[in-house]
C-alpha positions as CSV (number, residue, x, y, z in Angstrom):
1,M,236.7,245.5,158.1
2,Q,239.9,244.8,160.1
3,V,240.0,246.4,163.5
4,N,243.3,248.1,164.3
5,R,244.7,246.8,167.5
6,G,246.9,248.9,169.8
7,Y,250.5,248.2,170.8
8,E,249.4,247.1,174.3
9,E,247.3,244.2,173.0
10,I,249.9,243.1,170.5
11,K,252.7,243.4,173.0
12,N,250.9,241.3,175.6
13,E,250.2,238.6,173.0
14,I,253.8,238.4,171.9
15,K,255.1,238.3,175.5
16,K,252.6,235.5,176.3
17,E,253.7,233.4,173.4
18,L,257.4,233.9,174.1
19,K,257.0,233.1,177.8
20,E,254.9,230.0,177.0
21,H,257.5,228.7,174.5
22,F,260.7,229.6,176.3
23,G,259.8,229.3,180.0
24,S,262.9,229.8,182.2
25,K,265.0,230.6,179.2
26,I,263.6,234.1,178.9
27,G,264.0,237.0,181.3
28,T,262.3,240.2,182.1
29,F,260.9,242.4,179.4
30,T,261.6,246.1,178.8
31,I,259.2,248.0,176.5
32,F,260.1,251.4,174.9
33,G,259.3,253.5,171.8
34,Q,255.6,252.4,172.0
35,T,253.0,254.4,170.1
36,D,249.7,253.9,168.3
37,T,249.9,257.3,166.6
38,P,250.4,257.8,163.7
39,Y,250.8,254.0,163.5
40,T,251.4,251.1,165.9
41,M,255.0,250.4,166.8
42,F,257.0,249.3,169.8
43,N,260.4,247.9,170.8
44,M,260.9,245.2,173.4
45,Q,264.1,243.9,175.0
46,F,264.6,240.8,177.0
47,K,267.4,238.4,178.1
48,M,267.5,234.9,176.5
49,Y,269.3,231.9,177.9
50,D,271.0,234.1,180.5
51,Y,273.4,234.7,177.5
52,F,272.0,237.2,175.0
53,F,270.0,240.4,175.2
54,I,267.4,240.4,172.4
55,A,265.5,243.3,170.7
56,L,262.1,242.6,169.2
57,N,260.8,245.4,167.0
58,Y,257.2,245.7,165.8
59,D,256.5,248.4,163.2
60,R,253.2,248.7,161.3
61,G,252.7,244.9,161.4
62,S,256.3,243.9,160.5
63,F,258.3,242.3,163.3
64,G,261.5,240.6,164.0
65,C,264.4,240.1,166.4
66,A,268.0,240.9,166.7
67,I,270.8,240.1,169.2
68,I,272.0,243.3,170.9
69,S,275.8,243.6,170.7
70,G,276.9,246.9,172.3
71,D,275.6,249.8,170.2
72,L,274.8,247.5,167.3
73,A,272.4,244.6,166.7
74,I,272.7,241.4,164.8
75,S,269.5,240.7,162.9
76,L,268.1,237.2,163.1
77,P,266.5,235.4,160.1
78,N,262.8,235.0,160.4
79,S,260.3,233.5,158.0
80,Q,257.4,235.1,159.9
81,K,257.7,238.7,158.7
82,W,254.1,240.0,159.3
83,Y,252.5,239.6,162.7
84,D,248.9,239.3,161.5
85,K,249.9,236.3,159.3
86,A,252.6,234.9,161.6
87,D,252.5,231.4,163.1
88,M,254.0,232.3,166.5
89,G,255.0,228.6,167.1
90,I,257.2,228.8,164.0
91,F,258.5,232.2,165.0
92,C,259.6,231.0,168.5
93,K,261.1,227.8,167.0
94,E,263.2,229.7,164.5
95,L,264.3,232.2,167.2
96,Q,265.3,229.3,169.5
97,E,267.3,227.6,166.7
98,Q,269.1,230.9,165.8
99,L,270.1,231.6,169.4
100,E,271.1,228.0,170.3
101,L,273.4,227.9,167.2
102,R,275.4,230.8,168.8
103,I,275.6,229.4,172.4
104,P,278.3,226.8,173.3
105,D,276.8,223.3,173.9
106,K,278.5,223.1,177.3
107,F,276.6,226.1,178.4
108,L,273.2,224.8,177.2
109,E,273.9,221.3,178.7
110,Y,274.9,222.9,182.1
111,Y,271.4,224.5,182.4
112,D,269.7,221.4,180.9
113,W,268.5,223.4,177.9
114,K,269.9,221.0,175.3
């Protein structure tokens, strides 16, 4: 029998993985919309590469990221759709690739991120 884990545990795991992978490329996290009732979900926002604000949404096991652009968001492709089955190394690598494609090389080189 699978034990249901709460948003606090899942949120902490995701934050730890992101921090370990991105290091100084990731900024402070803001968490909102969190609940375990009637199901586990939360939203997390953070700054990436001092260039984009990112929204990570977790809803009943499904998760993914989007670039925040004003009142809208640009969804980012992700092969790791379900958190319980996700390889967070792949998730972080794909997120990194999608973000770096959208940032000018001069900016990345200036900060020694390329």
